[in-house]
PLY file of the C-alpha trace (Angstrom):
ply
format ascii 1.0
element vertex 218
property float x
property float y
property float z
element edge 217
property int vertex1
property int vertex2
end_header
0.00 0.00 0.00
2.82 2.41 0.87
4.54 1.56 -2.40
1.32 2.34 -4.29
0.87 5.64 -2.49
4.49 6.57 -3.19
4.02 5.80 -6.88
0.89 7.93 -6.99
2.77 10.86 -5.37
5.71 10.45 -7.73
3.40 10.32 -10.75
1.53 13.35 -9.51
4.76 15.28 -8.97
6.07 14.27 -12.39
2.85 15.38 -14.04
2.92 18.68 -12.18
6.55 19.22 -13.16
5.72 18.47 -16.78
2.72 20.78 -16.79
4.62 23.57 -15.08
7.70 23.36 -17.34
8.56 26.69 -18.97
9.37 25.02 -22.30
5.91 23.49 -22.61
4.34 26.73 -21.46
6.16 28.69 -24.18
5.28 26.15 -26.89
1.63 26.13 -25.91
1.37 29.89 -25.68
2.72 30.22 -29.20
0.45 27.39 -30.34
-2.54 29.12 -28.76
-1.78 32.47 -30.43
-0.91 31.02 -33.85
-3.96 28.74 -33.94
-6.22 31.62 -32.88
-4.74 33.73 -35.69
-5.25 30.94 -38.23
-8.83 30.39 -37.08
-9.54 34.10 -37.49
-8.37 33.79 -41.11
-9.84 30.37 -41.97
-13.35 30.99 -40.65
-14.23 33.93 -42.95
-12.12 32.69 -45.88
-13.14 29.02 -45.93
-15.74 28.00 -43.36
-18.30 30.76 -44.02
-18.22 30.37 -47.85
-18.85 26.64 -47.47
-21.68 27.24 -44.98
-23.24 29.65 -47.47
-22.50 27.43 -50.45
-24.28 24.33 -49.15
-27.55 26.24 -49.39
-27.25 26.44 -53.19
-29.29 24.07 -55.33
-28.18 22.61 -58.66
-29.85 23.77 -61.85
-29.17 25.31 -65.24
-28.69 28.95 -66.22
-28.93 31.08 -69.34
-27.23 34.48 -69.66
-29.67 37.31 -70.37
-27.70 40.57 -70.05
-24.38 42.15 -69.19
-23.24 45.54 -67.98
-19.99 47.05 -66.78
-19.70 49.65 -64.05
-18.89 53.17 -65.14
-15.32 54.40 -65.24
-14.54 55.80 -61.81
-16.90 53.38 -60.04
-14.70 50.30 -60.33
-14.14 48.09 -57.28
-10.62 47.65 -55.94
-8.41 44.71 -55.03
-5.55 44.59 -52.55
-2.01 44.46 -53.93
-0.26 44.63 -50.57
0.00 46.87 -47.54
-1.48 50.30 -48.28
-1.89 49.28 -51.92
-5.07 48.86 -53.96
-5.90 48.79 -57.66
-9.10 49.00 -59.65
-10.56 46.33 -61.90
-13.64 46.34 -64.16
-16.83 44.98 -62.63
-19.11 42.99 -64.92
-22.70 42.58 -63.77
-24.26 39.59 -65.53
-27.88 38.49 -65.19
-29.26 35.06 -65.98
-32.39 32.92 -65.92
-32.18 30.01 -63.51
-34.20 26.77 -63.58
-33.56 24.08 -61.00
-34.08 22.80 -57.48
-34.21 26.35 -56.09
-37.12 27.25 -58.40
-37.32 29.33 -61.57
-36.11 32.93 -61.41
-33.99 35.63 -62.99
-31.13 37.18 -61.05
-27.46 38.10 -60.92
-24.84 35.55 -61.91
-21.62 35.21 -59.90
-18.57 33.02 -60.35
-18.34 32.16 -56.64
-19.01 33.41 -53.11
-16.25 36.03 -53.25
-17.53 37.45 -56.49
-20.93 37.85 -54.80
-19.31 39.94 -52.07
-17.96 42.31 -54.73
-21.31 42.21 -56.62
-19.47 41.35 -59.86
-19.67 38.18 -61.92
-15.93 37.77 -61.42
-13.54 39.03 -58.77
-10.00 38.85 -60.09
-7.57 36.77 -58.03
-4.63 38.65 -59.49
-4.29 42.28 -58.44
-2.07 43.63 -61.19
-2.01 46.97 -62.96
-5.33 48.35 -64.16
-4.65 47.41 -67.78
-3.76 43.85 -66.76
-6.87 43.61 -64.57
-8.94 44.73 -67.56
-7.42 41.82 -69.45
-8.18 39.34 -66.64
-11.87 40.29 -66.61
-12.08 40.23 -70.40
-10.47 36.76 -70.49
-12.98 35.56 -67.92
-15.85 36.82 -70.06
-14.51 35.12 -73.19
-13.78 31.82 -71.43
-16.86 31.56 -69.19
-19.66 33.77 -70.53
-19.14 34.19 -74.30
-18.91 30.40 -74.79
-22.60 30.21 -73.87
-23.60 32.83 -76.43
-24.24 32.38 -80.14
-21.59 33.43 -82.66
-23.46 36.64 -83.46
-23.50 37.70 -79.79
-20.33 36.18 -78.30
-18.28 39.20 -79.36
-20.58 41.62 -77.48
-18.44 42.46 -74.46
-19.97 45.04 -72.11
-17.74 48.06 -71.57
-18.18 51.18 -69.45
-19.20 53.06 -72.62
-21.49 50.47 -74.24
-24.15 50.44 -71.55
-26.26 47.32 -70.81
-26.28 44.59 -73.45
-29.18 42.16 -73.84
-28.38 38.57 -74.88
-31.14 36.63 -76.63
-29.34 33.52 -77.88
-27.65 32.13 -74.78
-27.58 28.35 -74.24
-28.28 26.62 -70.93
-25.35 25.54 -68.72
-24.90 24.01 -65.27
-25.04 26.37 -62.29
-26.39 26.63 -58.74
-29.16 28.87 -57.40
-30.16 30.23 -54.01
-33.25 31.91 -52.55
-34.62 33.10 -55.92
-32.05 35.86 -55.82
-28.79 34.95 -57.52
-26.93 32.03 -59.07
-23.39 30.70 -59.12
-21.76 30.10 -62.48
-19.84 27.07 -61.28
-21.58 23.92 -60.14
-22.02 23.68 -56.38
-18.83 22.18 -54.97
-19.26 23.55 -51.46
-19.73 21.17 -48.52
-19.85 21.35 -44.73
-17.11 18.71 -44.52
-14.70 20.86 -46.56
-15.44 23.90 -44.42
-14.91 22.04 -41.15
-11.76 20.36 -42.44
-10.25 23.77 -43.14
-10.56 24.84 -39.50
-10.10 21.44 -37.83
-6.32 21.38 -37.26
-5.90 24.92 -35.88
-9.12 24.41 -33.91
-7.80 21.26 -32.23
-4.47 22.97 -31.42
-6.35 25.96 -30.02
-8.49 23.76 -27.73
-5.53 21.66 -26.51
-3.44 24.72 -25.71
-6.36 26.46 -24.03
-6.98 23.41 -21.83
-3.28 23.17 -20.99
-3.02 26.83 -19.98
-6.18 26.48 -17.87
-4.78 23.31 -16.26
-1.47 25.02 -15.56
-3.28 27.88 -13.86
-5.26 25.42 -11.70
-2.26 23.41 -10.46
-0.06 26.40 -9.59
0 1
1 2
2 3
3 4
4 5
5 6
6 7
7 8
8 9
9 10
10 11
11 12
12 13
13 14
14 15
15 16
16 17
17 18
18 19
19 20
20 21
21 22
22 23
23 24
24 25
25 26
26 27
27 28
28 29
29 30
30 31
31 32
32 33
33 34
34 35
35 36
36 37
37 38
38 39
39 40
40 41
41 42
42 43
43 44
44 45
45 46
46 47
47 48
48 49
49 50
50 51
51 52
52 53
53 54
54 55
55 56
56 57
57 58
58 59
59 60
60 61
61 62
62 63
63 64
64 65
65 66
66 67
67 68
68 69
69 70
70 71
71 72
72 73
73 74
74 75
75 76
76 77
77 78
78 79
79 80
80 81
81 82
82 83
83 84
84 85
85 86
86 87
87 88
88 89
89 90
90 91
91 92
92 93
93 94
94 95
95 96
96 97
97 98
98 99
99 100
100 101
101 102
102 103
103 104
104 105
105 106
106 107
107 108
108 109
109 110
110 111
111 112
112 113
113 114
114 115
115 116
116 117
117 118
118 119
119 120
120 121
121 122
122 123
123 124
124 125
125 126
126 127
127 128
128 129
129 130
130 131
131 132
132 133
133 134
134 135
135 136
136 137
137 138
138 139
139 140
140 141
141 142
142 143
143 144
144 145
145 146
146 147
147 148
148 149
149 150
150 151
151 152
152 153
153 154
154 155
155 156
156 157
157 158
158 159
159 160
160 161
161 162
162 163
163 164
164 165
165 166
166 167
167 168
168 169
169 170
170 171
171 172
172 173
173 174
174 175
175 176
176 177
177 178
178 179
179 180
180 181
181 182
182 183
183 184
184 185
185 186
186 187
187 188
188 189
189 190
190 191
191 192
192 193
193 194
194 195
195 196
196 197
197 198
198 199
199 200
200 201
201 202
202 203
203 204
204 205
205 206
206 207
207 208
208 209
209 210
210 211
211 212
212 213
213 214
214 215
215 216
216 217
């Protein structure tokens, strides 16, 4: 019995020494701060888009019109600290038919494009002329291919005004709440969103529990 009690005391002291070690404290404090920082980035960038995206329903779309914002009203993208550049904003409307119902609304490439209220939000933030090229390339590769030959060349500019398209063909898309549709098929899922925040979330919880335990056994 005495041997058992001695072993329990020794184990308890060893555990306390381990928990109270400065090395482990430093590692866990950094782990806590880094994981909290990563969670703050991952949640809005990855988790929220997937939570929003799973509400979209598959269907088909047909482009009906296009318009570009006026010169001087272009949105901006970030090119670094204290740096921003403009890029053209195309507003594309489409008819949607699918699991979300039948409606007409704005067409967006993805969740981030919806936040900018443009069909496409450029991932590259280059010079204005280059950004103009990125948006034009997107139109040719993703919108014009669904238009007939006699309309595919009709690219909306800030001087052309709205352009109506009457010969668009149907293509796969996703719709939501009879309001707007995504150009790409719905590839959002709750599993993908949770996976993005799982590792930093686990590290955050472990380090938080450790720091709380350390405070309790002082």
